[in-house]
C-alpha positions in Angstrom: -0.2 -0.2 0.1 2.7 2.5 1.2 6.3 2.5 -0.1 9.5 4.3 0.9 12.4 3.8 -1.4 15.9 5.5 0.1 14.1 8.6 1.6 16.1 11.6 3.0 14.7 14.6 4.9 16.1 17.6 6.0 15.2 20.8 7.2 17.2 24.3 6.9 18.6 26.3 9.7 20.3 29.4 9.0 21.3 28.2 5.5 22.9 25.0 6.9 21.0 21.5 6.2 20.1 19.5 9.3 19.2 15.8 8.6 16.1 14.3 10.2 15.7 11.4 8.2 18.3 9.5 6.7 18.4 6.3 3.8 14.6 5.1 5.1 13.1 2.4 2.9 10.0 0.8 4.2 7.0 -0.9 3.0 3.5 -1.1 4.6 1.3 -3.5 3.2 -2.6 -3.6 3.4 -4.1 -4.7 6.5 -1.4 -4.3 8.8 -1.1 -2.2 12.0 2.5 -0.7 12.0 4.1 1.1 15.3 7.0 3.5 14.9 9.3 3.4 17.7 12.4 5.4 18.2 14.3 7.8 20.7 13.0 11.5 21.2 13.8 13.7 17.9 14.9 10.6 15.7 12.0 12.0 13.2 9.2 9.6 13.9 6.6 12.2 13.4 8.4 13.7 10.4 8.1 10.4 9.0 4.4 9.8 9.4 3.8 13.4 7.9 5.9 12.5 4.8 3.7 9.4 4.8 0.4 11.4 5.0 1.9 13.8 2.4 2.2 16.7 4.6 5.7 17.6 4.2 7.7 16.1 0.9 11.0 14.3 1.5 14.2 16.1 0.7 15.1 13.0 -1.6 14.0 9.5 -2.3 10.6 8.2 -3.5 7.2 7.6 -1.6 4.6 5.8 -3.0 1.0 5.1 -2.4 -0.6 2.2 -4.2 2.4 1.9 -6.5 1.9 5.7 -7.6 4.4 8.7 -6.5 2.6 10.8 -4.0 2.3 14.2 -4.5 0.7 16.2 -1.9 -1.5 15.2 0.7 -3.1 11.8 0.3 -6.7 12.4 0.5 -7.2 8.4 0.9 -5.6 8.6 4.4 -6.2 10.3 7.6 -4.3 11.2 10.7 -4.8 11.4 14.4 -2.7 13.9 16.4 -1.5 14.0 19.7 -2.3 17.5 20.4 -6.2 16.6 19.5 -6.4 19.3 17.2 -9.9 20.3 17.4 -11.2 23.7 16.6 -12.5 25.1 20.0 -15.3 27.3 18.3 -16.5 24.0 16.6 -19.0 21.9 18.5 -17.9 18.3 18.4 -20.3 17.6 15.5 -18.7 20.5 13.6 -15.2 19.2 14.0 -16.0 15.9 12.8 -17.8 17.0 9.8 -14.9 19.4 9.1 -13.2 17.3 6.8 -16.0 16.0 5.1 -16.9 19.7 4.0 -13.7 19.8 2.7 -14.3 17.1 0.2 -17.5 18.3 -0.9 -19.7 16.0 0.9 -23.4 17.0 0.7 -24.6 18.6 4.1 -26.7 15.8 4.7 -24.7 12.9 4.3 -22.3 14.5 6.4 -24.3 14.6 9.2 -25.2 11.5 8.7 -21.5 10.0 8.5 -20.5 12.2 11.5 -23.3 11.0 13.7 -22.2 7.5 12.8 -18.7 7.5 13.6 -19.2 9.7 16.6 -21.7 6.5 17.8 -18.5 4.3 16.8 -15.9 6.0 19.3 -18.8 6.3 22.2 -19.8 10.2 21.7 -23.2 9.4 21.1 -25.1 12.2 22.9 -22.1 15.0 22.8 -22.6 16.1 18.8 -23.7 19.5 20.4 -20.5 19.8 23.0 -17.7 22.2 22.6 -13.8 20.9 22.7 -13.6 23.0 26.2 -16.2 20.6 27.6 -14.7 17.5 27.1 -12.1 15.3 28.9 -8.7 14.3 27.3 -10.0 10.9 26.3 -13.3 12.5 24.7 -11.0 15.2 22.7 -9.3 12.4 21.5 -12.2 10.1 20.6 -13.4 13.0 18.6 -10.4 13.4 16.7 -10.6 9.4 16.1 -14.2 10.2 14.3 -12.9 12.9 12.3 -10.2 11.1 11.1 -12.7 7.7 10.6 -15.2 9.5 9.2 -13.6 10.7 5.8 -13.3 6.5 5.5 -9.7 6.5 4.6 -7.8 3.3 3.3 -4.8 3.9 6.0 -5.0 5.9 9.4 -2.1 7.5 10.7 -1.7 8.2 14.6 1.1 10.4 15.9 1.3 9.2 19.5 -2.4 9.2 20.1 -2.4 8.6 24.1 0.4 10.3 25.0 -1.4 13.4 26.8 -3.7 11.0 28.5 -4.0 9.1 32.0 -3.3 5.6 31.8 -6.8 4.0 32.4 -8.1 6.5 29.6 -4.8 5.3 27.5 -5.4 1.7 28.0 -9.1 1.7 27.4 -8.5 3.9 24.1 -5.8 1.5 22.7 -8.7 -1.3 23.0 -11.2 0.6 20.9 -8.7 1.4 18.3 -7.7 -2.2 17.9 -11.6 -3.3 18.1 -12.2 -0.5 15.3 -9.3 -1.6 13.2 -10.8 -5.5 13.4 -14.0 -4.6 12.5 -14.1 -5.4 8.6 -17.2 -3.4 8.4 -15.4 -0.4 8.7 -12.9 1.2 5.8 -9.7 1.1 7.6 -7.5 -2.0 7.4 -4.2 -0.3 7.6 -2.7 1.5 10.6 0.8 3.6 11.2 1.2 4.5 15.0 4.0 6.6 16.0 4.7 6.1 19.7 7.3 6.6 22.4 6.3 3.5 24.5 8.1 0.2 23.5 5.0 -1.9 25.3 2.1 0.0 23.5 3.8 -0.9 20.5 3.7 -4.5 21.4 0.2 -4.7 22.4 -1.0 -3.3 19.5 1.1 -3.8 16.4 1.8 -6.7 13.6 5.0 -5.0 13.3 7.3 -2.6 14.9 9.8 -0.4 13.1 12.4 0.9 15.4 14.4 4.3 14.3 17.9 5.0 15.5 18.4 8.6 17.2 19.1 11.8 15.1 18.8 11.3 12.3 16.6 8.6 12.2 17.4 5.1 10.3 15.5 2.1 10.2 17.5 0.1 13.1 15.1 -3.2 12.9 11.9 -4.0 11.6 10.2 -6.8 13.7 7.1 -8.9 13.7 5.1 -9.1 16.6 4.3 -13.0 16.9 2.4 -12.8 20.0 -1.6 -13.9 19.5 -4.5 -11.4 20.0 -5.6 -10.3 22.3 -2.6 -9.0 24.3 -1.4 -8.4 27.5 1.7 -7.7 29.4 1.6 -11.5 30.8 2.2 -13.1 27.8 4.9 -15.4 27.3 7.4 -13.6 25.4 6.4 -10.1 26.0 9.0 -8.9 28.3 11.8 -10.4 26.0 10.2 -8.7 22.8 10.2 -5.4 24.6 13.7 -5.7 25.9 14.8 -6.8 22.3 13.5 -3.5 20.7 14.8 -1.4 23.4 18.0 -2.7 22.9 18.0 -1.9 19.0 17.3 1.9 20.0 20.7 3.8 20.0 
């Protein structure tokens, strides 16, 4: 579905190129949940933004379904760590935002937004404003907004980092339930996290980036059966193996 071929990314600071990602080659097949881990500042979020088409690579090639990705990928959606909700819009209005940008008729946008708000457990909060919601509810609204455009691939940038432990655990389970629901259009998820245990709990596969600039240090399958928990045999061993590869 998504392929990186020798992608390099740098930013310019006072005329000097600062490398962020270096020689990244990666394939993301359909129907896979992939987590990207690595130390702070290694380029995880930049990698995700390149996948989404929000920022172009400095060099290298990004292919989506076999074609070069040019500009924002309209068949993808993203969930941000900061929730990224507009405070002057209601929950319903925030979820409809991407649908209006795609010129969906008003009635269809309203119906689809209500459907995905129900899917994420926010039925009854359509007219609430973001300032009236808890952190977990805000992230559910962000998830509903992403799902409402019915993307082929969903990108998530540390979506649980700003939440308490219990809310994070509940949302992890809900995301996995939604991903496994074949009635929903999203079959492929790529998630950035700095928590290795979270990656092993959720992913089919964990991609490990080195420290700045980010390079792929390892690409590991997670062979544990679902549903998973931290008491699974081999869980700690896999976590330790990933930790050792982050340098």
